[in-house]
Backbone bond lengths (Angstrom), bond angles and torsions (degrees), N, CA, C in turn:
res aa  C-N    CA-C-N  psi(-1)  N-CA   C-N-CA  omega(-1)  CA-C   N-CA-C  phi
1 X - - - 1.430 - - 1.502 109.44 -
2 X 1.313 116.06 147.81 1.483 121.30 178.81 1.547 105.78 -74.72
3 X 1.389 112.20 154.26 1.446 115.03 175.94 1.486 110.50 -63.89
4 X 1.332 117.79 148.23 1.414 119.62 -177.38 1.545 106.93 -142.58
5 X 1.300 115.52 151.42 1.469 116.43 170.72 1.479 103.50 -77.71
6 X 1.264 116.94 127.58 1.441 117.50 -171.11 1.521 108.47 -91.80
7 X 1.303 115.69 124.28 1.400 124.12 177.10 1.542 103.37 -115.95
8 X 1.381 113.41 64.47 1.540 117.87 -172.62 1.535 112.21 -141.16
9 X 1.391 120.41 -135.35 1.494 123.69 -171.93 1.463 118.63 -141.31
10 X 1.334 119.86 157.91 1.485 124.61 175.84 1.516 106.51 -62.90
11 X 1.352 115.40 127.24 1.487 121.37 179.05 1.483 109.19 -92.19
12 X 1.320 117.47 136.38 1.457 122.13 177.80 1.512 113.08 55.59
13 X 1.277 117.60 40.54 1.491 120.98 178.46 1.543 109.83 -97.24
14 X 1.333 115.38 -171.47 1.469 120.70 175.52 1.475 110.25 -130.89
15 X 1.326 117.10 156.84 1.455 121.01 -176.72 1.509 110.81 -64.11
16 X 1.420 116.03 140.23 1.432 121.24 175.87 1.530 109.56 -93.34
17 X 1.322 115.74 136.37 1.445 120.47 177.35 1.493 111.49 -82.93
18 X 1.338 117.63 156.65 1.452 123.80 -179.32 1.494 111.83 -55.27
19 X 1.337 120.67 127.98 1.416 123.93 -178.40 1.518 116.66 83.96
20 X 1.282 116.92 -6.43 1.496 120.45 -178.75 1.505 112.73 -72.68
21 X 1.307 117.65 -38.20 1.435 121.94 177.87 1.575 106.08 -130.61
22 X 1.343 111.54 75.01 1.549 115.56 -166.11 1.474 115.23 -78.36
23 X 1.380 118.35 1.96 1.425 119.41 178.77 1.567 113.05 -104.63
24 X 1.361 114.46 -8.32 1.480 118.80 178.15 1.522 111.28 -64.36
25 X 1.375 114.99 140.91 1.428 118.36 172.34 1.562 107.52 -130.73
26 X 1.317 112.08 161.84 1.407 120.55 171.88 1.533 110.46 -111.12
27 X 1.379 119.20 125.85 1.421 121.64 174.70 1.499 109.63 -88.56
28 X 1.319 117.30 128.57 1.491 118.46 -177.05 1.543 109.15 -132.47
29 X 1.316 115.19 164.54 1.461 120.38 173.47 1.497 106.86 -82.05
30 X 1.398 116.91 140.76 1.457 120.87 178.50 1.514 109.42 -65.74
31 X 1.339 116.58 -40.96 1.489 119.60 -167.55 1.538 113.20 -92.66
32 X 1.279 119.67 1.92 1.461 124.00 175.53 1.454 107.86 -121.60
33 X 1.310 116.96 118.97 1.477 121.84 -177.63 1.553 111.20 -60.01
34 X 1.360 114.70 126.78 1.469 121.57 171.72 1.507 112.55 55.35
35 X 1.296 119.77 33.30 1.517 119.56 -179.09 1.522 104.66 -97.76
36 X 1.353 112.65 101.94 1.476 121.57 -179.37 1.598 105.40 -85.53
37 X 1.347 115.75 129.42 1.498 113.69 178.30 1.547 111.51 -123.30
38 X 1.340 120.05 -21.45 1.459 120.96 -178.46 1.588 109.77 -153.57
39 X 1.279 116.80 163.30 1.365 122.16 173.19 1.608 112.16 -102.57
40 X 1.316 114.38 175.45 1.482 115.76 176.37 1.581 103.67 -172.75
41 X 1.341 114.98 -179.05 1.511 119.62 177.91 1.510 106.04 -134.13
42 X 1.376 113.29 147.58 1.408 122.52 173.74 1.557 108.87 -73.19
43 X 1.314 115.88 122.42 1.472 120.27 -176.58 1.530 114.73 -95.47
44 X 1.335 111.83 -42.28 1.480 118.84 174.71 1.491 106.93 -157.69
45 X 1.362 119.75 -166.91 1.395 120.76 -174.10 1.567 115.39 -64.85
46 X 1.285 115.57 -19.36 1.501 120.55 -177.26 1.546 113.54 -111.64
47 X 1.305 120.73 -22.39 1.470 123.24 -163.65 1.569 113.98 -123.72
48 X 1.357 110.05 143.27 1.480 118.39 169.86 1.520 105.35 -112.08
49 X 1.343 118.78 144.19 1.453 123.82 170.64 1.553 112.49 -104.81
50 X 1.327 117.15 130.75 1.430 119.76 -178.61 1.538 109.84 -146.39
51 X 1.316 116.39 -167.39 1.514 120.26 179.30 1.583 105.75 -92.03
52 X 1.336 115.06 145.94 1.424 120.97 178.92 1.548 110.14 -61.23
53 X 1.364 115.29 -42.40 1.507 115.12 -175.78 1.536 115.25 -62.30
54 X 1.394 113.85 -18.52 1.505 116.92 176.64 1.550 111.88 -68.65
55 X 1.310 114.44 -35.73 1.485 119.22 -170.42 1.534 115.73 -116.72
56 X 1.291 119.39 -12.56 1.514 119.69 -171.44 1.509 114.50 -51.28
57 X 1.402 113.72 -32.78 1.514 113.49 -170.80 1.523 107.56 -104.84
58 X 1.364 116.77 12.98 1.486 118.35 -175.59 1.551 108.94 -115.02
59 X 1.373 114.69 152.87 1.434 117.98 175.68 1.565 109.30 -99.77
60 X 1.352 115.11 159.27 1.475 117.44 -175.51 1.511 112.01 -55.16
61 X 1.360 115.90 -34.69 1.563 119.31 -176.32 1.497 113.00 -65.28
62 X 1.365 116.30 -22.42 1.452 119.99 -175.07 1.500 113.44 -82.59
63 X 1.285 118.20 -14.68 1.482 122.21 -167.28 1.527 111.57 -112.49
64 X 1.321 116.38 145.20 1.446 118.87 165.12 1.598 108.52 -132.61
65 X 1.319 114.33 155.62 1.457 117.17 179.25 1.502 107.97 -113.46
66 X 1.329 112.01 132.50 1.517 120.30 177.41 1.501 107.22 -107.42
67 X 1.308 115.95 112.90 1.565 120.54 -178.01 1.477 108.30 -115.37
68 X 1.427 114.19 169.00 1.416 121.87 176.18 1.435 115.14 54.98
69 X 1.362 115.93 34.01 1.493 124.22 -174.02 1.466 111.27 -131.93
70 X 1.334 119.56 137.48 1.497 121.22 166.12 1.492 110.85 -108.80
71 X 1.379 116.33 -32.61 1.448 118.85 -178.26 1.548 107.65 -104.48
72 X 1.378 115.73 117.20 1.455 117.87 -170.65 1.488 109.73 -74.24
73 X 1.350 121.23 -9.41 1.467 120.64 174.99 1.483 109.75 -83.35
74 X 1.400 117.61 -11.50 1.435 119.79 174.11 1.450 112.87 -127.77
75 X 1.383 117.18 69.45 1.440 122.94 -179.08 1.540 111.92 -58.94
76 X 1.352 116.65 132.97 1.438 117.59 179.30 1.504 113.83 -92.21
77 X 1.316 115.60 -40.89 1.474 121.84 -164.78 1.489 109.43 -138.25
78 X 1.307 120.81 101.86 1.497 124.09 -176.45 1.459 110.00 -108.74
79 X 1.350 117.00 130.89 1.425 125.36 -174.99 1.472 111.35 -130.13
80 X 1.336 116.06 132.23 1.501 120.21 173.60 1.542 108.68 -86.71
81 X 1.334 112.29 167.48 1.502 118.25 -166.04 1.513 112.14 -107.71
82 X 1.331 118.88 129.13 1.495 119.45 177.19 1.486 112.18 -89.30
83 X 1.338 117.49 -35.67 1.466 120.51 -171.88 1.568 110.31 -159.32
84 X 1.326 112.68 147.62 1.513 118.17 174.95 1.509 105.81 -121.30
85 X 1.349 115.88 130.17 1.489 121.53 174.35 1.519 108.48 -116.57
86 X 1.330 117.04 113.89 1.461 124.75 175.86 1.525 108.00 -96.18
87 X 1.341 118.23 142.44 1.468 121.02 -178.73 1.549 104.44 -61.36
88 X 1.381 111.01 137.80 1.472 117.36 -172.06 1.579 109.86 -72.13
89 X 1.293 119.39 -14.02 1.437 120.18 -179.32 1.553 109.02 -112.04
90 X 1.313 116.41 18.62 1.532 119.66 173.69 1.513 108.81 -58.33
91 X 1.373 115.68 131.26 1.500 119.32 -178.21 1.520 108.82 -138.76
92 X 1.340 113.81 100.03 1.465 118.38 178.83 1.510 114.15 -64.94
93 X 1.393 117.20 -25.92 1.449 117.09 -177.77 1.513 113.58 -85.33
94 X 1.395 119.66 -3.26 1.413 121.86 176.85 1.565 108.06 -120.17
95 X 1.305 118.45 69.41 1.441 127.27 179.73 1.557 108.67 51.38
96 X 1.303 116.96 45.24 1.443 119.86 173.63 1.541 112.25 50.39
97 X 1.357 115.85 44.78 1.453 120.47 -177.62 1.510 110.18 -64.71
98 X 1.337 116.29 143.98 1.463 122.81 179.17 1.534 111.34 59.43
99 X 1.322 115.43 41.77 1.454 122.26 -175.20 1.539 110.63 -80.02
100 X 1.356 116.11 72.96 1.490 119.58 -173.94 1.545 103.89 -146.26
101 X 1.333 112.44 145.22 1.481 118.22 179.43 1.577 106.73 -154.02
102 X 1.303 116.30 159.39 1.423 124.60 175.43 1.461 108.90 -121.15
103 X 1.303 116.39 143.28 1.435 125.56 174.04 1.570 110.71 -117.60
104 X 1.339 112.38 122.14 1.475 117.55 177.39 1.487 108.97 -95.13
105 X 1.320 114.56 122.73 1.542 116.59 -179.51 1.522 111.31 -88.80
106 X 1.354 115.75 159.50 1.413 122.58 165.34 1.485 110.29 -75.38
107 X 1.255 121.09 139.63 1.494 119.85 -175.78 1.551 111.04 78.58
108 X 1.291 115.36 -157.86 1.454 121.49 -179.00 1.544 113.22 -137.80
109 X 1.336 117.78 150.04 1.440 119.11 169.25 1.507 109.30 -77.43
110 X 1.346 115.89 135.07 1.496 118.21 174.80 1.513 108.04 -102.91
111 X 1.353 115.73 127.63 1.498 122.02 -179.93 1.569 106.09 -67.67
112 X 1.278 112.68 141.03 1.507 121.26 178.57 1.536 108.83 -158.24
113 X 1.305 114.55 -175.56 1.439 118.40 -178.37 1.594 109.39 -64.30
114 X 1.299 116.11 -24.21 1.452 118.25 -179.34 1.537 114.28 -111.96
115 X 1.251 116.83 7.09 1.529 120.38 174.82 1.520 110.92 -138.05
116 X 1.346 114.81 117.83 1.476 119.71 -179.86 1.614 104.50 -134.82
117 X 1.330 115.44 161.22 1.472 122.56 172.39 1.507 106.89 -79.76
118 X 1.362 112.40 143.91 1.472 116.80 179.03 1.491 110.58 -75.07
119 X 1.375 121.08 130.82 1.401 123.55 178.32 1.560 108.18 -71.15
120 X 1.395 112.74 134.80 1.511 117.08 -179.56 1.530 110.04 -98.64
121 X 1.303 117.76 156.89 1.475 119.92 179.20 1.585 109.36 -79.31
122 X 1.321 114.33 -179.79 1.462 116.66 174.60 1.449 109.89 -85.85
123 X 1.317 123.36 160.25 1.492 123.04 -179.13 1.505 113.01 -55.54
124 X 1.306 115.26 133.01 1.477 123.05 178.84 1.506 115.02 52.47
125 X 1.399 114.98 27.16 1.433 118.82 179.26 1.508 112.08 -53.23
126 X 1.334 113.53 137.53 1.465 122.86 -178.96 1.545 106.46 -82.14
127 X 1.281 115.51 127.45 1.446 120.89 -178.92 1.556 109.65 -118.90
128 X 1.356 117.65 94.96 1.391 119.76 -168.81 1.556 113.58 -62.34
129 X 1.372 114.66 145.27 1.505 117.72 173.97 1.540 108.39 -56.66
130 X 1.305 113.16 147.76 1.460 122.78 177.93 1.583 111.55 78.20
131 X 1.267 120.13 3.04 1.463 125.65 172.30 1.609 104.60 -59.73
132 X 1.303 114.55 136.42 1.465 119.19 173.38 1.495 107.79 -76.61
133 X 1.380 113.87 133.87 1.442 119.65 179.77 1.573 108.55 -129.64
134 X 1.361 112.66 154.40 1.489 117.53 177.55 1.533 107.35 -114.05
135 X 1.366 116.69 132.57 1.457 119.40 171.25 1.477 108.86 -121.36
136 X 1.357 115.72 153.14 1.435 121.06 -178.66 1.468 112.70 -141.89
137 X 1.311 116.95 157.40 1.490 118.45 174.09 1.541 110.15 169.58
138 X 1.347 112.87 178.00 1.429 119.92 175.55 1.492 110.31 -107.42
139 X 1.318 120.16 26.33 1.442 121.03 -173.90 1.555 107.47 -68.72
140 X 1.358 115.84 173.43 1.448 117.49 -177.04 1.571 110.96 -67.69
141 X 1.305 117.52 148.71 1.428 123.24 -176.05 1.539 113.49 -72.99
142 X 1.362 114.85 -18.02 1.410 115.97 171.35 1.576 107.11 -155.86
143 X 1.274 117.40 168.69 1.419 119.12 -178.29 1.508 111.30 -59.84
144 X 1.375 114.97 125.62 1.444 119.56 -175.35 1.486 116.03 74.84
145 X 1.380 116.25 10.05 1.500 117.61 -175.26 1.505 111.53 -93.24
146 X 1.331 112.31 -176.37 1.480 119.37 178.99 1.496 113.46 -79.72
147 X 1.293 115.92 158.37 1.474 123.33 176.62 1.591 107.62 -74.72
148 X 1.281 121.14 130.75 1.494 122.92 177.99 1.529 105.54 -74.64
149 X 1.327 119.07 156.04 1.435 124.79 -179.70 1.540 109.85 -85.58
150 X 1.365 112.53 -34.96 1.465 120.22 -174.71 1.589 107.91 -101.34
151 X 1.352 113.76 132.50 1.478 118.37 176.01 1.576 113.07 -49.36
152 X 1.311 113.38 134.44 1.500 121.27 -179.13 1.552 109.09 -109.68
153 X 1.333 111.86 151.55 1.481 117.52 173.68 1.537 106.68 -139.60
154 X 1.334 114.86 160.12 1.449 122.08 171.85 1.528 108.56 -157.76
155 X 1.343 113.86 162.78 1.466 120.84 179.68 1.526 107.63 -99.91
156 X 1.288 115.87 138.69 1.474 121.37 171.92 1.516 108.00 -138.20
157 X 1.346 114.56 179.89 1.526 116.53 -173.17 1.546 107.95 -122.00
158 X 1.262 114.29 140.45 1.527 116.90 174.16 1.456 107.64 -64.22
159 X 1.378 113.99 131.24 1.525 119.82 176.90 1.496 107.83 -85.59
160 X 1.367 116.60 152.78 1.450 117.83 173.04 1.566 107.17 -67.76
161 X 1.276 115.65 142.39 1.526 122.18 -176.45 1.487 107.00 -61.36
162 X 1.402 119.17 -36.28 1.482 117.05 -178.27 1.518 114.85 -68.09
163 X 1.398 116.76 -36.34 1.475 122.16 179.99 1.552 105.73 -69.54
164 X 1.305 117.22 -43.99 1.462 120.95 -177.32 1.515 109.79 -60.46
165 X 1.355 115.32 -45.83 1.386 119.37 -179.89 1.480 115.61 -65.01
166 X 1.353 114.57 -36.61 1.495 121.26 -177.49 1.560 108.19 -67.90
167 X 1.357 118.88 -53.57 1.455 119.22 -174.98 1.540 112.63 -64.54
168 X 1.317 116.28 -39.60 1.463 118.39 -176.23 1.588 110.89 -78.16
169 X 1.277 115.33 -31.64 1.480 119.35 174.03 1.512 111.83 -64.05
170 X 1.351 112.61 -45.81 1.504 119.38 174.89 1.503 112.10 -54.75
171 X 1.356 114.87 -32.15 1.489 118.37 -177.65 1.507 111.26 -95.59
172 X 1.343 116.90 3.28 1.438 118.33 169.03 1.569 114.69 102.60
173 X 1.300 118.45 12.80 1.431 119.79 178.61 1.551 110.00 -121.32
174 X 1.311 116.34 142.80 1.509 123.66 176.82 1.544 110.44 -79.74
175 X 1.366 113.68 138.25 1.477 117.33 169.25 1.581 104.63 -112.75
176 X 1.314 115.78 127.56 1.477 119.01 -177.23 1.570 108.85 -103.98
177 X 1.276 115.49 167.49 1.480 121.73 177.71 1.501 112.48 -62.27
178 X 1.389 111.00 -22.12 1.502 116.23 -177.28 1.568 107.96 -89.85
179 X 1.305 119.35 11.52 1.464 123.94 173.08 1.476 110.15 -104.57
180 X 1.324 117.42 153.64 1.506 121.95 170.85 1.511 103.38 -138.28
181 X 1.344 117.15 139.39 1.426 122.10 -171.97 1.546 109.02 -115.77
182 X 1.338 114.97 152.95 1.456 118.96 179.17 1.513 109.04 -153.90
183 X 1.343 114.31 148.86 1.522 116.57 -179.26 1.598 106.10 -168.77
184 X 1.269 112.26 -178.70 1.461 119.79 173.16 1.573 103.23 -122.87
185 X 1.327 117.54 112.97 1.440 119.44 -172.25 1.605 112.79 -75.34
186 X 1.320 111.91 -10.85 1.510 116.68 -175.97 1.517 110.29 -110.62
187 X 1.330 119.20 -50.26 1.428 122.44 -176.09 1.549 112.33 -103.64
188 X 1.349 116.53 144.65 1.435 119.16 178.19 1.482 110.69 -78.93
189 X 1.342 116.39 91.53 1.433 119.99 176.66 1.579 107.75 -142.13
190 X 1.323 115.19 148.45 1.462 114.96 -177.04 1.494 108.28 153.86
191 X 1.369 115.34 -175.63 1.393 118.06 -175.07 1.501 112.98 -81.73
192 X 1.359 115.11 161.25 1.472 119.59 178.25 1.507 105.27 -140.21
193 X 1.355 117.33 -162.64 1.496 116.58 -179.07 1.490 112.37 -58.77
194 X 1.355 115.72 140.52 1.498 121.54 179.82 1.432 118.01 92.09
195 X 1.355 117.50 -9.00 1.481 120.80 177.75 1.494 111.04 -91.97
196 X 1.347 118.07 -6.17 1.488 122.44 -179.55 1.521 111.16 -50.30
197 X 1.326 114.65 138.63 1.449 121.23 174.31 1.484 110.00 87.82
198 X 1.336 118.10 -13.44 1.412 118.73 -174.52 1.521 113.47 -77.25
199 X 1.356 119.36 172.10 1.456 123.29 -172.50 1.563 115.85 -79.88
200 X 1.346 112.30 143.81 1.417 122.13 167.50 1.539 105.18 -115.94
201 X 1.289 117.63 110.52 1.482 121.14 -171.37 1.547 111.50 -112.80
202 X 1.352 114.47 130.63 1.451 121.92 174.46 1.570 105.69 -123.16
203 X 1.350 115.09 128.94 1.451 120.43 177.89 1.596 108.25 52.31
204 X 1.336 114.21 37.60 1.472 120.89 175.86 1.593 110.34 63.40
205 X 1.302 117.79 29.52 1.453 122.18 173.26 1.556 109.61 -123.99
206 X 1.300 116.03 141.19 1.496 122.80 -177.43 1.533 107.58 -74.77
207 X 1.362 119.07 101.46 1.421 118.71 -179.61 1.512 114.22 -105.79
208 X 1.384 116.83 -12.37 1.409 120.34 179.11 1.540 115.65 -152.12
209 X 1.348 114.56 153.40 1.456 123.40 174.86 1.566 107.53 -115.42
210 X 1.336 116.50 123.18 1.430 117.47 -177.32 1.466 112.67 -57.56
211 X 1.364 117.47 125.41 1.526 120.86 -172.40 1.471 110.70 -116.33
212 X 1.341 119.77 -60.82 1.436 121.83 -173.83 1.556 112.21 -154.58
213 X 1.299 114.33 164.68 1.438 121.74 -170.40 1.562 108.30 -149.87
214 X 1.278 112.56 148.03 1.519 118.38 170.57 1.516 105.90 -109.59
215 X 1.295 115.64 98.60 1.486 118.47 -172.56 1.551 108.69 73.53
216 X 1.344 116.33 151.62 1.460 120.66 179.13 1.519 113.82 -82.80
217 X 1.320 119.37 131.71 1.464 120.17 170.43 1.507 113.59 56.89
218 X 1.372 113.11 41.76 1.510 119.79 178.60 1.547 109.46 -72.77
219 X 1.288 113.91 140.87 1.543 119.28 171.31 1.507 110.63 -85.76
220 X 1.301 118.88 -6.60 1.405 120.90 -178.68 1.521 111.35 -107.89
221 X 1.332 116.01 -48.87 1.478 117.18 -177.51 1.518 110.37 -99.47
222 X 1.336 113.69 111.21 1.472 116.12 176.33 1.534 112.74 -57.97
223 X 1.304 114.93 149.59 1.455 121.87 170.61 1.516 108.78 -70.21
224 X 1.320 119.32 144.49 1.442 122.90 -176.68 1.528 108.56 -109.06
225 X 1.343 110.66 132.19 1.469 120.69 -176.11 1.525 108.74 -122.12
226 X 1.316 118.15 152.23 1.422 124.97 170.35 1.535 105.55 -68.43
227 X 1.264 121.70 129.10 1.499 123.26 -178.41 1.542 110.21 -84.87
228 X 1.301 115.48 103.01 1.488 121.36 -171.00 1.572 113.99 -61.44
229 X 1.345 116.99 -38.22 1.485 116.29 176.43 1.538 114.21 -54.70
230 X 1.310 120.76 -28.85 1.408 125.47 179.51 1.601 112.95 -71.22
231 X 1.332 111.57 -15.15 1.502 115.80 -171.51 1.484 115.89 -118.51
232 X 1.352 116.78 17.47 1.467 119.81 -172.98 1.522 110.93 -66.41
233 X 1.343 118.69 -38.99 1.465 122.08 176.37 1.553 110.99 -59.87
234 X 1.343 112.36 -43.48 1.525 116.20 -178.68 1.533 109.19 -64.49
235 X 1.374 116.45 -40.89 1.426 119.47 -175.18 1.563 107.50 -68.39
236 X 1.319 117.61 -43.17 1.492 119.78 -179.75 1.534 111.68 -63.32
237 X 1.369 116.63 -34.08 1.448 119.64 -175.83 1.571 109.49 -77.87
238 X 1.289 117.08 -22.45 1.463 120.38 -169.17 1.569 113.65 -110.86
239 X 1.319 115.80 -20.03 1.496 117.97 -173.44 1.526 108.41 -99.01
240 X 1.346 117.09 48.48 1.462 119.22 179.36 1.522 111.39 -127.56
């Protein structure tokens, strides 16, 4: 299968309890009830961080942000959007390079037991291969499946950059230094459609944004994420 931006769900995950992943958000269309299309994370009181491919073709008026919520049928905190900032060097034709964007909300996020700002890594933080990572989202539970109502999470492992580069290059896609890859080499678990833009966390720090996948939950092809430590200067310059 060709690489695709996945607008789907965590496969073989487990339900997230209220307050367990308090920075996760659901990006939804304003005019379609409960239509989740991507994930993201609350960065500070005004901004959400997500993948560029989630929002590049959308206007601020089309999108709303659901925060502080695990069950999409019971949204806690709904915010409309003031502005979308897509990375100026985002390139969908080169392996979705620089797949990062910021969403500025109208109003402010209020910190609570179920809403927190996502902790960022240190600049160019080294993330060793085989580190345990947590991913979360409302993507489909299997390829072509339905969206879950309750936020899902699963553990995956950071792939070595050389392995990720090798298997994806062999299949015709570039892997850049600004990518980070993660998968489970044994069990079929990982993100699927609808988890795009969502967080990849190592040691409770945001190290990746779900960008693209070759097949859902593959044990051979790691999922590719935007490497957040490579973009801290850009985030700092734009999320103000």
